[in-house]
N, C-alpha and C positions, 0 to 999 in steps of 0.2 A: 498553160502558164506555170503550173507547179513544176513541170520539167525544166523550164527555163531557170527557176530559182534553184532547183537541185543542181543543174549544170553550173550556174554561177557560183554556188557555194563550193562545189567540188573544185572548180578552177582556182578560186581565190584562197582556199585553205590548203591546197597541195603545195608542199615545199620541196618535193623531190627526194630528200633524204633527211634523216635526223641524225644528230651526233650524240644523243643521250647515252646510247649503249657504249659508244667509243669512250666517252668521258667517264662513264662508270667503270669501264675496264682500266682506264688510266688511274682512277682513284684507288683501285685495288692493288695495282702494281707500280705505283709511283715510286720513282727514285730520283736522285739528283740530276739524272740525265734526261728526264722526261721533258719534251718540248710542249709548252702550253700554247704557243703561237705558231702559225704557219710561217714558213720562210718567206713566202711572197704575200704581200698585202698591198692594197691600194694605198696611195700616199696619204689620203685622209685618214685611213684606218691606222697607219703607222704613226701619224702625228698624234692621234688621240688615244689609241689603244696599244701601241707598241710597247716594248719593254721599258722605255723611258718616255712613254706618251704623256700628254698633258693630264690625262685622267688617272694615271697610276698613283699619285698621292692619295686620291679618293678611293680607288679600287686597286690595291696592290695585286701583283700578278701571282695568283695561287689557284689551286684547283677549285676551291669554293667560289671564289670570285669569277673564275672562268665559266663555271656552271651558270651563274647568274647572268653573265654576259651573253652566253649562248641562248638563254631564254629571252633576253632583251633583243638579241639579233633576230630570233624567230618572229617575235612580235613586230619588229620594224620591217621585216621582209614581207610579212602578211599585209601590213599596212601599205607597203610599196606596191603589192599586187592589186589591192582593192582600189587605191588611188590611181593606179595605172589604167584600170578599166574605166574609171570615172573620167580621166584625162582623155582617153581615146574617144569616149562618147562625146565629150565637149568639143574635141577636134572635128568630129563628124558634123556636129551641129554648126560649128563655126564655119566649116567649109561650105555647107549648104547655104547658110545666110550670106556668106561672103560672095558666093557666085551670083546671088540675087542682086547684090549691089551694082553689078555691071549693067543690069537691065532695069534698074529702078530710078525714077526721077521724082522731082517735086517733094512734097511733104513726106511721102512714103520713104524716100531716100534717107531722110534724117532718122526716121524710126528704125529702118533697117540697119543703118550705120551704128546707131546706139546699141541695138541688139548684138551686132557683130562685135563691137568693142566690149560689151558686157561678157559675152562668151569668151572673148580673148582674155579678159581679166581672170575669169574662172579657170581657163586652161593654164594660164601662167602660174596661178597659185597652186593648182593641183599638180602640175608638172614639176614645179620647183620643190614642193613638199615630197613628191615621189622620189626625186633625185636625192634629196637630203636623207631620206629613209635608207637608200641604198649606199650612198657614199660614206655615211657616218655610222653605219651599223658596225658593231664589234666584228672582228674577223672570225672566220670559221676556225674550228680546231685544227683541221688540216686542209690544204688546198688541193682539191682533186682536179682542178682545171688545167690539165697539162696538154691534152690533145684538143682537136677541133670538136666542140660539143655545142649543145644548145645554149649553155651558159656563156661560152666564149663568143658565139655569134651574137647573142643578146648584148654583150659588152661592146663588141665592135660596132653594132648598129647604134648603140647609145652615143658613141662619138659623133656619128652622122646626124642623129636627130637633135642632139644638144646644140651642135653647130648651126643646124638649120633653124632651130627655135630662136637662137640669138639673132641670126640674120633676119628672120621673119619680123621680129620685134623692131630691129633697127630700120628695116626697109619700110615698115608701116609708117614711120615718121618722115621718110624721105619723099613720099609721094610717087615713087616709082612702082606703079601697080603691077607691071609685068614681073619684075624681079621679086616683089613681095609675094605674088601668087606662086611663082616658081619655088621660092624658099619654103612657103607654107606647104605646098604639095610634097616637097622633099621631106620635110619634117614629118608630115602625116604618114607617108609611105614607109619611111624608115622606122617610125615609131610603131606602126601597125605590124611591120615585119618583126620587130623586136618582141612584141607581145606574142605573136604567133610562134616565133622560134622557141620561146621559153615554155610555152604551153603545149605545143604539139610537136 
């Protein structure tokens, strides 16, 4: 059991690389041409953290504030990882309970359905919070995502699982069980693959 906790801690606290040394070097050699933001950012990052972002009146673009932003980014991405594992666990539980719905009748059906919907609410909350932690984190100092990499595969898969999650929720209300199940399986498979891609 202690090995499981060690493995879980190692997986959730590894961030791939840190940019503290790079930022420290910039602070020593800063001149007016130093770029504090990467050229490529997510739209959400550009809206909030870009040169004219919504948060720039509160956090002007300078070395000191960028150092704080990178610490905030690290914290948000660690939270993204931890909640990502919680979401994956919830998806597994929801899938197991959901498959039982097809073979359950009578009063047990109502209990099983309530449990499935409760797990669904948990998954939706953790999934949404996980997405927010990634989409709205301050941008990195430099963008190293130029070639096919684990990070890029993780991002591509996020488009698939986010679309599938939206479809799963919409189809849950439609009563079309086959399409709902297909969307849920697609969401789970692409989400699990995204977790595996970033970690292994």
